[in-house]
N, C-alpha and C positions, 0 to 999 in steps of 0.2 A: 138577320137575313142570311140565308145560306150562301156559302161561298160559291163563286162561279169560276170555271176554268175555261181558258181559251183553247179551242180545238182547231188545229189547222190540218186539213186533209191533204193527202199526197196528190190528189187530182185537182186541187183548187188552192188558191192563195187566200181565199176568204176565211176570216176568223168567225167562229160561232161561240157565243157565250152559253155555257151550259151549267145548270145547277149541279152541285156535287151529288145530291141525292139522285138526280136523273142519270148522271154519269154512272153511278154505282149500280142503278137498276139495269141500265143498258148492258153494262159489263156482266152482270149476273145472268141476264137472259141470253146473251150471246155465248157465254161460257156453257150454259145449260144446253143450248142448241148444238154447240160443238160436241159436247158429250153424247148427245143423241146420235149425231151423224157418225161419230167415232164408234159407238156401240153397233149401229147398223152395219157399218163396214166390217166389223169383227164377226157378225153373226148372220149376215144375209148376202145374197147376190144382188147386183145392181137392179135387176128387174123387180125383185121383191121389195127393195127400198122404194121404188117408184109406186108400188101398190099401197104403201102405208103413209105416204106424204101427200099433202095438198098444195103447200106453198113453196116447197123446195123444187128446184128445176128438175126436169126429167133427165135421168142419166142413161146414156146410150151404152155405157160400159162401166165396169168396175173402176177403170182408170179415171173416168169422168167424175165418179163419186169421190175418189181419193183426191182429185184436184179441187173439188168443192170443199172438202174438209181442210185442205191446205190453205185455201183462200180464206176460210173462216178464221183459221188460226193466225194468219198474217194480219187480218183486220183486227183481231183481238190484241195482238202484240202492238200494232200501231196505236190502237186506242189506249192501251195501258201506258205507252211511252209519251202520249200527248200531254 
């Protein structure tokens, strides 16, 4: 049986058991999304980013997009440290 890891989020004290394979998949997907957002920030204005995304929040400014990228990176770090 695959190993499970206990994840404790910063917003909650509830523990969640997660299969190691699922944990790895989530980390891979979140890392890929971070890479996409980082690339967009290096190559586009905020309004252009809004035109190519469907699930990402709408950015009112370049600073909003940068803050989103920072938030993704913070979540990734917390996830890796869990």
